[in-house]
N, C-alpha and C positions, 0 to 999 in steps of 0.2 A: 176329823173324828166327830161323829154326832154327839150332841150333849145328852147326858143321862136324863131320862124323864123325871119330873118331880112327883111327889106323893100323889097329887090329885090326878095327874096323867096316868100313873100306874094303877090307881084305883079304877079309873075309867076303862083302861085296857083290861083289867081283871074282870069287870062286869061284862064287857064285850065278849070276852072269851067264854065266860060262863053261859051267856045267852046264846052264843053260837052253837053250843052243845045242849041247849035246853036244860041247863041246871035249874033245880027247883028252889024257890024261895031264897034267892040270894040276899044276904044281909051284910052290911059293912059296919064294923065296930071301930070307932076312933080311939086309939090308944096313945095318941101323941102327948097327952098330959101325964101319962104314967112313966115310971122309971124302968120300963122294959125296952129292949132294943128293937122295937118294931113300931110302925105308925098305925097300921090297920090289920085287923083280923077280918077276913072275908069268909063267910060261912055259906055253903050251898049243899045241895044233896042231889043224889040220883036215885031212880026207883029200883035199880038192880045193879049188881057188880059190873056188868058190861057198860052200863050208863056211866057209873063212877069212873071206870077206866077211860071212857071216851072223853070225859071232862078233863081228867088228869093228863091224858095224852095231848090234848089240845094246848094245855098250858106248857107242857114240855117242848112242844114244837114252836110255839108262837110268842111266848112271853118275852119281852125285850131285855130282861135282866137275867143273869145267870143264877140258877137255883143254888142255894147254899146247902140245903139238906131236904130229904123227904123221908116220911115214915108211913107205913101202912099200905104200901103199893101192892104187896102180895095178897093181903086179905081183902082189900078194897071195901072195908066197912067204915073206916075213918082214915082218910089219907090227908097228911099234912104236907104242904109244899111251902118251904121257907125260902122267900126271896129277899130277906132282910127287912126292907120297909113294909112289905106286904107278906102276911102269912095266910095261905089259903087252906081252909078246912073243907074237904069234900067228903061228905058222909053218905052212907047208905041211908035212905029215908028213915027206917026204923031206928037205926043207931043215933041219928040226929035227934029224933023225938025222945029217945031214952036219956041221952046226956044233956040235951037242951042247954048247950054252952052259951048261947046268946042271951039267956036270961041272967047270966052272971054279970053281964055288962049292958043290961037293958037301957040304962041311962046314957050309954055311949053310942047307941045305934044311930047312924046318920043316914040321911036320904042318899039313895044310889044316884050316881051321875047319869045323865042321859047318854044314850048310845051315840057313838061318834059317826056311825054309818048304819044303814039298814041291815038287818040280818039276812044273809043270802038264803034263797029257798033251798029246801032239802035238808 
């Protein structure tokens, strides 16, 4: 049985999956020092509901950890994908700008890990 990826590997995979579908302005927020049951929030956005759906679908197909819960998949304005250690927020661009949740944790934003492989064309 393969070992479970660690937090840093999950964060790297998260960024890779966002970049595969051209997610906009990805941001990682390190919450490991807080008393909430997740290590990272990752925030990204799409320019329309179809783009948001493409990002979300890519996660559902390829993320190596079973999703615990999701919210907002019908409306596609603010979709939350909860994988335990990683919670991914996929916003419609205008909704992200309105709520600006990353400003709540501006002091916790961390550099994104480098891609593990080149983005395939297309």
